[in-house]
Backbone as a chain_set.jsonl record, in Angstrom:
{"seq": "MMMRSPRSTTCTNLIMLCICVVVLSVGMAADGPRVFKVGDDFGWSVPLPNDTAVYSRWASSNRFHIGDSLSFVYDKDSVMEVDKWGFYHCNSSDPITAFDNGNSTFDLDRPGLFYFISGSNDHCTSGQRLIVEVMHIHHHHHDHDHAGTASMPPSMSPLSASPSASASASALPSFHAFLFLLPIIATSCFISS", "coords": {"N": [[6.223, 53.245, -16.095], [6.502, 50.699, -14.008], [8.937, 48.946, -12.771], [9.711, 45.372, -11.896], [10.932, 43.784, -8.88], [14.167, 41.99, -8.61], [13.547, 39.925, -6.524], [10.762, 39.593, -6.19], [10.192, 39.023, -9.276], [11.111, 36.141, -8.998], [10.039, 34.803, -7.065], [6.814, 34.887, -8.338], [7.878, 33.189, -10.482], [8.742, 30.919, -9.246], [6.137, 30.13, -7.783], [4.465, 30.014, -10.056], [5.546, 27.747, -11.337], [5.324, 25.905, -9.244], [2.404, 25.7, -9.589], [2.397, 24.625, -12.184], [3.593, 22.029, -11.564], [1.867, 20.725, -9.885], [-0.349, 20.768, -11.192], [0.349, 18.849, -13.409], [0.758, 16.638, -11.639], [-1.906, 16.192, -10.768], [-3.094, 15.428, -13.215], [-1.372, 13.031, -13.731], [-2.016, 11.557, -11.723], [-4.833, 11.153, -12.111], [-5.622, 9.261, -13.591], [-7.526, 6.927, -15.574], [-8.798, 3.59, -15.973], [-6.508, 1.229, -17.868], [-5.514, 0.455, -21.409], [-3.171, -1.656, -21.624], [-0.475, -2.393, -24.158], [0.546, -5.976, -24.425], [4.124, -6.538, -24.399], [5.027, -4.142, -25.718], [5.788, -2.347, -28.612], [6.839, -5.226, -29.724], [5.157, -6.821, -29.038], [3.273, -9.808, -28.797], [5.032, -12.459, -29.199], [7.418, -15.203, -29.511], [10.301, -14.937, -27.863], [13.696, -13.207, -28.42], [16.77, -15.75, -28.679], [18.485, -14.754, -27.137], [17.185, -12.998, -25.317], [15.289, -13.645, -23.681], [13.982, -12.738, -21.151], [12.056, -10.958, -22.11], [9.716, -10.0, -21.474], [8.824, -10.257, -18.536], [10.773, -8.007, -17.848], [8.985, -6.126, -19.301], [6.513, -6.169, -17.879], [7.585, -5.486, -15.339], [8.187, -3.043, -15.596], [5.918, -1.745, -15.735], [2.229, -0.429, -14.244], [-0.016, -2.313, -13.059], [-3.666, -2.108, -12.555], [-6.905, -2.899, -10.737], [-9.409, -3.002, -13.289], [-7.815, -2.071, -15.705], [-6.832, -3.179, -18.368], [-5.411, -5.825, -20.688], [-3.73, -6.043, -23.903], [-2.886, -8.59, -26.291], [-1.634, -8.907, -29.223], [-0.889, -10.958, -31.817], [0.255, -13.273, -33.848], [-0.632, -16.298, -35.776], [-0.835, -18.246, -33.415], [-1.32, -18.295, -29.759], [-2.733, -17.241, -27.025], [-2.785, -17.903, -23.348], [-4.645, -18.151, -20.283], [-3.067, -19.197, -17.292], [-2.827, -21.49, -14.396], [-0.804, -20.834, -11.6], [1.2, -23.243, -11.528], [0.708, -24.199, -14.055], [2.006, -22.034, -15.18], [5.008, -22.385, -14.514], [5.041, -24.475, -15.778], [4.842, -24.558, -17.942], [1.957, -25.55, -19.294], [-0.346, -26.235, -20.754], [-2.433, -27.448, -21.043], [-4.9, -27.139, -19.298], [-6.183, -24.538, -19.386], [-7.208, -21.366, -17.741], [-8.512, -19.417, -19.275], [-8.438, -18.996, -22.921], [-7.427, -17.65, -25.741], [-7.308, -17.191, -29.633], [-7.188, -15.73, -31.323], [-5.653, -13.55, -32.401], [-5.531, -10.957, -31.825], [-6.299, -10.294, -28.878], [-7.924, -8.919, -25.771], [-7.566, -9.558, -22.584], [-9.249, -8.422, -19.214], [-8.031, -7.345, -16.709], [-9.553, -7.843, -13.74], [-9.483, -8.382, -11.012], [-7.349, -8.142, -7.826], [-4.075, -8.89, -7.468], [-1.739, -11.988, -8.864], [-1.637, -12.821, -12.552], [-1.223, -15.463, -14.503], [0.048, -15.933, -17.745], [0.743, -17.67, -20.721], [1.692, -18.594, -24.005], [0.002, -20.936, -26.056], [1.562, -22.671, -27.469], [4.062, -25.083, -26.4], [6.593, -24.811, -26.949], [7.108, -22.323, -27.709], [6.265, -20.96, -25.698], [8.488, -22.359, -23.504], [10.622, -20.96, -24.658], [10.265, -18.759, -23.524], [8.086, -17.234, -23.915], [5.661, -16.23, -21.972], [4.158, -14.942, -19.213], [3.737, -12.711, -16.153], [1.507, -11.186, -14.707], [1.28, -8.822, -12.011], [-1.135, -7.436, -10.19], [-2.215, -4.291, -8.76], [-4.815, -2.675, -6.655], [-8.124, -0.937, -7.077], [-8.054, 1.845, -9.58], [-7.989, 5.272, -8.154], [-8.498, 8.133, -7.561], [-7.184, 9.822, -5.657], [-4.836, 9.675, -3.038], [-3.027, 7.033, -3.697], [-2.411, 3.973, -1.694], [-0.79, 2.221, -2.473], [1.961, 0.249, -3.572], [4.586, -0.405, -5.645], [5.159, -3.715, -6.998], [6.742, -6.228, -8.103], [6.265, -9.765, -9.438], [7.033, -13.024, -8.265], [9.244, -14.522, -9.931], [10.936, -17.288, -12.078], [14.471, -17.811, -12.128], [15.905, -17.304, -14.604], [13.957, -15.501, -15.383], [13.936, -13.206, -13.908], [12.822, -10.032, -13.25], [14.856, -7.11, -14.447], [15.02, -4.277, -13.447], [12.873, -1.812, -12.21], [11.171, 0.18, -14.567], [12.207, 3.722, -15.13], [9.671, 5.252, -15.346], [7.782, 3.795, -14.503], [8.745, 3.926, -11.568], [7.981, 7.212, -11.422], [5.545, 7.362, -11.816], [4.729, 6.013, -9.4], [5.631, 8.064, -7.68], [4.242, 10.361, -8.126], [2.15, 11.347, -6.677], [2.94, 11.467, -3.828], [4.359, 13.7, -4.109], [2.294, 15.663, -5.303], [1.242, 16.363, -3.068], [3.014, 17.543, -1.449], [3.643, 19.733, -2.939], [0.954, 21.077, -3.237], [1.311, 21.597, -0.114], [3.487, 23.078, -0.022], [2.873, 25.57, -1.571], [1.01, 27.674, -0.796], [2.909, 28.545, 1.677], [5.201, 29.035, 0.175], [4.103, 31.305, -1.53], [2.948, 33.408, 0.569], [5.109, 33.926, 2.086], [6.932, 35.234, -0.345], [5.007, 37.174, -1.051], [4.734, 38.954, 1.296], [7.497, 39.583, 1.733], [7.724, 41.118, -0.409]], "CA": [[6.397, 51.942, -16.215], [6.898, 50.187, -12.845], [9.415, 47.98, -12.646], [9.395, 44.693, -10.763], [12.26, 43.679, -8.135], [14.225, 40.272, -9.012], [12.754, 39.075, -5.886], [9.053, 39.372, -7.095], [10.16, 37.991, -10.4], [11.683, 34.631, -8.689], [8.504, 34.138, -6.497], [6.387, 34.708, -9.456], [8.57, 32.257, -11.247], [8.649, 29.851, -8.429], [4.794, 30.296, -7.787], [4.203, 29.669, -11.616], [6.679, 26.476, -11.572], [4.615, 25.171, -8.495], [1.316, 25.506, -10.026], [2.848, 23.819, -13.169], [3.888, 20.544, -10.962], [0.678, 20.172, -9.303], [-1.392, 20.305, -12.26], [1.006, 17.888, -14.237], [0.644, 15.749, -11.0], [-3.116, 15.783, -11.08], [-3.202, 14.691, -14.498], [-0.862, 11.369, -13.577], [-2.73, 10.939, -10.404], [-6.049, 10.626, -12.38], [-5.315, 8.025, -14.855], [-8.702, 6.022, -15.471], [-8.317, 2.235, -16.286], [-5.545, 1.567, -19.484], [-5.327, -0.97, -21.815], [-1.66, -1.693, -21.884], [-0.474, -3.62, -25.055], [1.752, -6.627, -23.899], [5.097, -6.376, -25.162], [4.687, -2.902, -26.738], [6.062, -2.736, -30.339], [6.927, -6.628, -30.028], [3.601, -7.876, -29.335], [2.985, -11.374, -28.119], [5.334, -13.428, -30.306], [8.343, -15.986, -29.292], [11.935, -13.963, -28.163], [14.564, -13.994, -29.267], [17.445, -16.3, -27.478], [19.137, -13.908, -26.281], [16.161, -12.154, -25.061], [13.875, -14.468, -23.343], [13.204, -12.038, -20.077], [11.261, -9.592, -22.272], [8.21, -9.77, -21.055], [9.259, -9.94, -17.184], [10.847, -7.034, -17.841], [7.855, -5.643, -19.605], [5.782, -6.389, -16.762], [8.314, -4.862, -14.357], [7.714, -1.41, -15.896], [3.992, -0.841, -15.587], [1.622, -0.842, -12.914], [-1.657, -2.876, -13.181], [-4.731, -1.881, -11.358], [-8.046, -3.644, -11.469], [-9.986, -2.133, -14.303], [-7.159, -2.188, -16.817], [-6.611, -4.828, -19.66], [-4.209, -6.324, -21.804], [-3.802, -6.207, -25.128], [-2.257, -9.312, -26.934], [-1.682, -8.892, -30.51], [0.232, -12.124, -31.965], [0.192, -13.879, -35.185], [-0.257, -17.831, -35.717], [-0.057, -18.02, -31.931], [-2.358, -18.307, -29.004], [-2.587, -16.641, -25.135], [-3.665, -18.474, -22.401], [-4.125, -17.683, -18.782], [-3.327, -20.464, -16.449], [-2.387, -21.163, -12.837], [0.757, -20.678, -11.375], [1.638, -24.428, -11.806], [0.982, -24.34, -15.605], [3.029, -21.084, -15.952], [5.911, -22.624, -14.666], [5.241, -26.052, -16.279], [4.345, -24.563, -19.479], [1.23, -26.792, -19.36], [-1.609, -25.745, -21.869], [-3.529, -28.719, -21.088], [-6.013, -26.784, -18.599], [-6.298, -23.205, -19.313], [-8.549, -20.398, -17.18], [-9.047, -18.337, -20.279], [-7.917, -18.87, -24.146], [-7.591, -17.024, -26.993], [-6.136, -17.402, -30.819], [-7.796, -14.73, -32.66], [-4.601, -13.026, -32.979], [-5.672, -9.446, -31.025], [-7.417, -10.496, -27.589], [-8.154, -8.412, -24.508], [-8.145, -9.82, -20.797], [-9.597, -7.582, -18.396], [-7.693, -7.556, -14.972], [-10.506, -7.735, -12.687], [-9.144, -8.659, -9.19], [-5.787, -7.869, -7.184], [-3.041, -10.463, -7.398], [-1.092, -12.47, -9.996], [-2.221, -13.45, -13.408], [-0.236, -15.91, -15.435], [-0.435, -15.987, -19.028], [1.605, -18.69, -21.567], [1.245, -18.993, -25.285], [-0.244, -22.226, -26.337], [2.563, -23.756, -28.01], [4.938, -25.304, -25.337], [7.905, -24.633, -27.345], [7.076, -20.839, -27.392], [6.314, -20.723, -23.748], [9.754, -22.319, -23.016], [11.445, -20.089, -25.299], [10.104, -17.529, -22.876], [6.44, -16.66, -24.413], [5.25, -16.327, -20.831], [3.933, -13.364, -18.333], [3.141, -12.82, -14.983], [1.075, -9.708, -14.296], [0.684, -8.311, -10.931], [-2.356, -6.576, -10.638], [-2.622, -3.556, -7.797], [-6.249, -2.323, -6.649], [-8.768, -0.227, -8.285], [-7.974, 3.103, -9.564], [-8.033, 5.807, -7.31], [-8.391, 9.316, -7.846], [-7.121, 10.542, -4.487], [-3.494, 9.271, -2.79], [-3.194, 5.362, -3.202], [-1.392, 3.493, -0.493], [-0.227, 0.754, -2.46], [3.9, 0.061, -3.662], [4.794, -1.452, -7.212], [5.802, -4.89, -6.816], [6.864, -7.208, -9.199], [5.778, -11.144, -8.882], [8.34, -13.64, -8.069], [9.783, -15.073, -11.512], [12.016, -17.961, -12.144], [15.416, -17.517, -12.002], [15.503, -17.213, -15.884], [12.846, -14.396, -15.766], [13.506, -11.888, -13.087], [13.202, -8.794, -13.815], [16.166, -6.176, -14.178], [14.803, -3.334, -12.564], [11.838, -1.001, -12.67], [11.851, 1.676, -15.045], [12.307, 5.247, -14.53], [8.549, 5.929, -15.679], [6.878, 3.067, -13.116], [8.695, 4.948, -10.185], [7.996, 8.062, -11.65], [4.165, 7.164, -11.579], [4.568, 5.625, -7.786], [5.744, 8.774, -6.827], [3.492, 11.559, -8.409], [1.023, 12.018, -5.799], [3.543, 12.322, -2.688], [5.076, 14.899, -4.995], [1.676, 16.545, -5.365], [0.548, 16.694, -1.952], [4.06, 18.339, -0.878], [3.538, 21.238, -3.549], [-0.076, 21.811, -2.345], [1.523, 21.977, 1.017], [4.468, 24.148, -0.173], [2.345, 26.351, -2.393], [0.609, 28.563, 0.127], [4.359, 29.03, 2.465], [5.935, 29.752, -0.821], [2.995, 32.408, -1.849], [3.214, 33.839, 1.675], [6.91, 34.534, 2.226], [7.287, 35.891, -1.484], [4.477, 38.594, -0.713], [5.402, 39.681, 2.903], [9.025, 40.243, 1.874], [8.08, 41.948, -1.584]], "C": [[6.913, 51.442, -14.597], [7.538, 48.83, -12.608], [9.609, 46.964, -11.257], [10.957, 44.158, -10.179], [12.706, 42.384, -8.839], [13.882, 39.453, -8.143], [11.761, 38.842, -6.114], [9.038, 38.645, -8.165], [10.386, 36.419, -10.067], [10.543, 34.382, -8.174], [7.612, 34.064, -7.292], [6.759, 33.613, -10.085], [8.561, 30.767, -10.598], [7.095, 29.53, -8.402], [4.207, 29.22, -8.992], [5.171, 27.901, -11.604], [5.622, 25.213, -10.281], [3.391, 24.511, -9.029], [1.46, 24.672, -11.158], [2.583, 22.319, -12.71], [2.804, 20.141, -10.667], [-0.269, 19.831, -10.513], [-1.002, 19.043, -13.271], [0.834, 16.747, -13.206], [-0.952, 15.513, -10.848], [-3.589, 14.952, -11.978], [-2.868, 13.363, -14.416], [-1.499, 11.039, -12.453], [-4.491, 10.384, -10.808], [-6.248, 9.811, -13.371], [-6.408, 7.189, -14.693], [-7.87, 4.584, -15.434], [-7.85, 2.235, -17.816], [-5.613, 0.576, -19.971], [-3.633, -0.785, -22.17], [-1.446, -3.155, -23.238], [0.811, -4.445, -24.786], [2.726, -6.874, -25.288], [5.384, -5.076, -26.152], [4.795, -2.861, -28.243], [6.435, -4.262, -30.622], [6.275, -7.404, -29.868], [4.336, -8.85, -28.457], [3.82, -12.149, -29.143], [6.595, -14.091, -29.28], [9.771, -14.878, -29.06], [12.833, -14.115, -28.389], [15.619, -14.671, -28.385], [17.858, -15.745, -26.552], [18.311, -12.764, -25.324], [15.167, -12.709, -24.321], [13.05, -14.026, -21.901], [12.298, -10.891, -20.957], [9.896, -9.589, -21.612], [7.988, -9.993, -19.418], [9.711, -8.664, -17.044], [9.856, -5.531, -18.382], [6.953, -5.076, -18.486], [6.17, -5.529, -15.503], [8.283, -3.287, -14.667], [6.505, -0.961, -16.424], [3.453, -1.614, -14.257], [0.433, -0.871, -13.301], [-2.335, -2.507, -11.947], [-5.786, -2.993, -12.174], [-9.006, -2.615, -12.273], [-9.186, -2.037, -15.773], [-7.138, -3.417, -17.256], [-5.259, -4.835, -20.355], [-4.36, -6.721, -22.826], [-2.86, -7.215, -25.931], [-2.714, -9.496, -28.48], [-0.389, -9.631, -31.103], [-0.645, -12.507, -33.451], [0.714, -15.513, -35.151], [0.198, -18.597, -34.317], [-1.393, -18.136, -31.205], [-2.067, -17.557, -27.39], [-3.151, -17.464, -24.764], [-3.52, -17.85, -20.966], [-4.398, -19.048, -18.014], [-3.278, -20.134, -15.024], [-1.08, -21.016, -12.818], [1.39, -21.998, -11.827], [1.646, -24.667, -13.389], [1.466, -23.748, -16.07], [4.18, -21.631, -15.895], [6.218, -24.012, -15.326], [5.11, -25.827, -17.948], [3.244, -25.513, -19.867], [-0.049, -25.666, -19.649], [-2.689, -26.417, -21.622], [-4.931, -28.274, -20.477], [-6.229, -25.398, -18.601], [-7.402, -22.2, -18.477], [-9.714, -19.7, -18.586], [-7.839, -18.826, -21.584], [-8.296, -18.451, -25.259], [-6.673, -17.452, -28.087], [-6.272, -16.496, -31.732], [-6.666, -13.88, -33.067], [-4.603, -11.544, -32.556], [-6.747, -9.826, -29.726], [-7.054, -9.437, -26.53], [-8.465, -9.229, -23.759], [-7.918, -8.684, -20.267], [-8.771, -8.129, -16.888], [-8.797, -7.071, -14.001], [-10.659, -7.78, -11.125], [-7.959, -8.259, -9.172], [-5.24, -9.151, -7.542], [-2.548, -10.875, -8.613], [-2.073, -13.031, -10.833], [-0.69, -14.065, -14.203], [-0.832, -16.466, -16.754], [1.16, -16.822, -19.622], [0.905, -18.622, -23.242], [1.07, -21.003, -25.195], [0.468, -23.238, -26.544], [3.797, -23.769, -26.786], [6.425, -25.194, -25.863], [8.191, -22.713, -27.307], [7.244, -20.453, -25.729], [7.733, -21.184, -23.058], [10.928, -21.795, -23.332], [11.262, -18.859, -24.585], [8.757, -16.603, -23.364], [5.922, -16.663, -23.182], [5.195, -15.123, -20.252], [3.617, -13.483, -17.265], [3.146, -11.374, -14.946], [0.663, -9.608, -12.649], [-0.4, -7.182, -10.87], [-2.735, -5.887, -8.723], [-4.188, -3.306, -7.735], [-6.631, -1.482, -7.263], [-7.999, 0.885, -8.291], [-8.31, 4.032, -8.899], [-7.574, 7.688, -7.769], [-7.532, 10.539, -6.58], [-5.647, 9.657, -4.256], [-3.527, 7.741, -2.717], [-1.567, 4.863, -2.505], [-0.871, 2.231, -0.724], [1.373, 0.924, -2.967], [3.775, -0.775, -4.734], [5.381, -2.45, -6.3], [5.954, -5.711, -8.016], [7.219, -8.661, -8.689], [7.053, -12.06, -8.815], [8.474, -14.428, -9.362], [10.519, -16.228, -11.226], [13.329, -17.445, -12.327], [15.993, -16.61, -13.32], [15.196, -16.198, -16.117], [12.947, -13.244, -14.733], [13.704, -10.974, -13.62], [14.48, -7.923, -13.499], [15.959, -5.298, -13.117], [13.441, -2.905, -13.172], [12.059, 0.032, -13.581], [11.849, 2.655, -14.624], [10.773, 5.519, -14.576], [7.682, 5.014, -14.492], [7.054, 3.918, -11.943], [8.27, 6.261, -10.382], [6.717, 8.411, -11.288], [4.338, 7.333, -9.745], [4.758, 7.09, -7.444], [5.125, 10.13, -6.965], [2.762, 12.222, -7.168], [1.736, 12.297, -4.443], [3.911, 13.614, -3.238], [3.753, 16.211, -4.917], [0.964, 16.993, -4.09], [1.895, 17.655, -1.255], [3.94, 19.776, -1.535], [2.446, 21.806, -3.043], [0.552, 22.031, -0.876], [2.51, 23.413, 1.054], [3.95, 25.589, -1.133], [2.043, 27.468, -1.801], [2.034, 29.124, 0.958], [5.027, 29.749, 1.491], [5.681, 31.39, -1.083], [2.931, 33.547, -0.943], [4.311, 34.807, 1.909], [6.987, 35.601, 1.147], [6.312, 37.074, -1.233], [4.749, 39.729, 0.438], [6.913, 40.37, 2.731], [8.804, 41.2, 0.601], [7.124, 43.727, -1.182]], "O": [[7.873, 52.065, -14.145], [6.917, 47.806, -12.322], [9.659, 47.324, -10.081], [11.959, 44.134, -10.894], [11.925, 41.731, -9.532], [13.787, 38.272, -8.477], [11.573, 37.646, -6.336], [8.212, 37.745, -8.318], [9.896, 35.55, -10.788], [9.845, 33.629, -8.853], [7.196, 32.906, -7.24], [5.804, 32.872, -10.32], [8.418, 29.716, -11.222], [6.783, 28.555, -9.086], [3.715, 28.095, -8.895], [4.716, 27.096, -12.417], [5.349, 24.033, -10.499], [3.18, 23.299, -9.037], [0.565, 23.83, -11.226], [1.74, 21.557, -13.184], [2.526, 19.044, -11.151], [-0.822, 18.745, -10.689], [-1.861, 18.362, -13.831], [0.734, 15.665, -13.785], [-1.198, 14.307, -10.808], [-4.308, 13.976, -11.766], [-3.633, 12.49, -14.827], [-1.442, 9.824, -12.264], [-5.186, 9.594, -10.169], [-7.323, 9.842, -13.97], [-6.403, 6.585, -13.621], [-6.719, 4.415, -15.033], [-8.379, 2.851, -18.741], [-5.775, -0.417, -19.261], [-3.095, 0.088, -22.851], [-1.939, -4.282, -23.296], [1.931, -3.938, -24.852], [2.484, -7.175, -26.457], [5.937, -5.179, -27.247], [3.925, -3.321, -28.983], [6.343, -4.595, -31.803], [6.399, -8.558, -30.277], [5.36, -8.833, -27.774], [3.138, -12.533, -30.094], [6.758, -13.481, -28.224], [10.182, -14.149, -29.962], [13.153, -15.272, -28.663], [15.547, -14.292, -27.216], [17.731, -16.024, -25.36], [18.862, -11.832, -24.736], [14.073, -12.146, -24.36], [12.004, -14.531, -21.491], [11.876, -9.928, -20.317], [9.297, -8.525, -21.453], [6.818, -9.873, -19.056], [9.168, -8.01, -16.153], [9.961, -4.36, -18.017], [6.717, -3.893, -18.237], [5.346, -4.978, -14.773], [8.378, -2.462, -13.758], [6.192, -0.109, -17.255], [3.788, -2.593, -13.591], [-0.213, 0.067, -13.77], [-1.933, -2.522, -10.783], [-5.768, -3.579, -13.256], [-9.274, -1.504, -11.815], [-9.809, -1.942, -16.83], [-7.37, -4.476, -16.674], [-4.359, -4.004, -20.47], [-5.057, -7.721, -22.997], [-1.859, -6.622, -26.332], [-3.748, -10.021, -28.895], [0.769, -9.225, -31.008], [-1.731, -12.143, -33.902], [1.792, -15.966, -34.768], [1.195, -19.294, -34.131], [-2.456, -18.097, -31.826], [-0.941, -17.534, -26.892], [-4.024, -18.003, -25.443], [-2.55, -17.208, -20.562], [-5.402, -19.76, -18.018], [-3.532, -19.058, -14.484], [-0.318, -21.051, -13.784], [2.274, -21.802, -12.661], [2.566, -25.299, -13.907], [1.782, -24.005, -17.232], [4.786, -21.621, -16.967], [7.323, -24.549, -15.402], [5.234, -26.634, -18.869], [3.517, -26.314, -20.761], [-0.486, -24.701, -19.022], [-3.815, -26.037, -21.943], [-5.977, -28.776, -20.889], [-6.546, -25.019, -17.473], [-8.581, -22.445, -18.734], [-10.925, -19.574, -18.767], [-6.644, -18.99, -21.337], [-9.356, -18.777, -25.792], [-5.567, -17.943, -27.862], [-5.629, -16.419, -32.779], [-6.748, -13.449, -34.217], [-3.647, -10.874, -32.946], [-7.947, -9.564, -29.799], [-5.873, -9.101, -26.439], [-9.531, -9.819, -23.934], [-6.951, -7.952, -20.48], [-9.002, -9.146, -16.234], [-8.815, -5.919, -13.566], [-11.53, -7.402, -10.341], [-7.362, -7.987, -10.214], [-5.821, -10.196, -7.835], [-2.869, -10.169, -9.569], [-3.088, -13.586, -10.413], [0.393, -13.518, -14.414], [-1.821, -17.187, -16.889], [2.29, -16.663, -19.161], [-0.305, -18.609, -23.468], [1.678, -21.897, -24.606], [0.313, -24.379, -26.109], [4.341, -22.758, -26.342], [7.36, -25.51, -25.126], [9.195, -22.086, -26.968], [8.047, -19.898, -24.98], [8.159, -20.497, -22.129], [11.993, -21.934, -22.729], [11.964, -17.894, -24.887], [8.603, -15.408, -23.114], [5.338, -17.744, -23.26], [5.974, -14.23, -20.584], [3.037, -14.554, -17.088], [4.069, -10.567, -15.057], [-0.222, -10.319, -12.173], [-0.359, -6.152, -11.543], [-3.228, -6.52, -7.789], [-4.859, -3.693, -8.692], [-5.875, -0.977, -8.093], [-7.284, 1.135, -7.321], [-9.523, 3.845, -8.798], [-6.513, 8.163, -8.174], [-7.387, 11.754, -6.709], [-5.276, 8.967, -5.206], [-4.027, 7.204, -1.728], [-0.379, 5.145, -2.656], [-0.557, 1.366, 0.095], [1.919, 1.959, -2.583], [2.997, -1.728, -4.788], [5.925, -2.244, -5.215], [5.069, -5.713, -8.872], [8.088, -8.903, -7.851], [8.074, -11.681, -9.389], [7.447, -15.016, -9.703], [10.845, -16.316, -10.043], [13.262, -16.32, -12.824], [16.441, -15.472, -13.179], [15.836, -15.587, -16.973], [12.071, -12.379, -14.721], [14.611, -10.837, -14.441], [15.067, -8.023, -12.422], [16.531, -5.41, -12.033], [12.933, -3.349, -14.201], [13.04, 0.765, -13.46], [11.426, 2.7, -13.469], [10.485, 6.195, -13.589], [6.986, 5.602, -13.665], [6.153, 4.509, -11.348], [8.086, 6.75, -9.268], [6.485, 9.422, -10.626], [4.158, 8.326, -9.04], [3.815, 7.459, -6.744], [5.358, 11.003, -6.129], [2.836, 13.399, -6.815], [1.305, 13.259, -3.808], [3.645, 14.617, -2.575], [3.999, 17.375, -4.599], [0.166, 17.93, -4.108], [1.54, 18.537, -0.474], [4.092, 20.811, -0.886], [2.561, 22.87, -2.435], [0.006, 23.034, -0.417], [2.41, 24.408, 1.772], [4.721, 26.535, -1.3], [2.717, 28.44, -2.144], [2.206, 30.333, 0.8], [5.441, 30.888, 1.708], [6.453, 32.342, -0.969], [2.861, 34.665, -1.453], [4.363, 36.037, 1.915], [7.095, 36.775, 1.5], [6.916, 38.146, -1.202], [4.908, 40.949, 0.386], [7.376, 41.333, 3.342], [9.64, 42.094, 0.475], [7.209, 44.666, -1.972]]}, "num_chains": 1, "name": "protein.A"}
């Protein structure tokens, strides 16, 4: 029976780890268009009085690209896409798009800012409004975009990006680094064994 040297085992384990990271990174980078449920489990409803920034936090923890869509799930309410002025003034008199069916999907078809409010002025002024910043189209190679958050009124400024947002933003550079390092590690391991 042939015994493997500890160095050989370490090299093999290191190469396997690199391959796993590359496979995981490719999976993260190849995401296609996604459907985001606005507010996650909270849905589209009036925020609690002590949590009026729920939607700005939700938006800052996600990255939106052209082709993604937003799913608004609500009860006895509505959702309206409005312009910037309508957003900041909770003005629903001239919406760009309006839904009131309780389960509405909005396609993000261009880069830039999208503004959403509840059709109820009381709900909107209580924090039921959302700004989404859409990046460019999904790519299967290195994106040159950067996560950003929209300017929000002071009462709605996001606290910070979630770890998941920064993790997905850094997946592709990691992928390229491992592609570069894998042959170097493999070569040094096999030369020394």
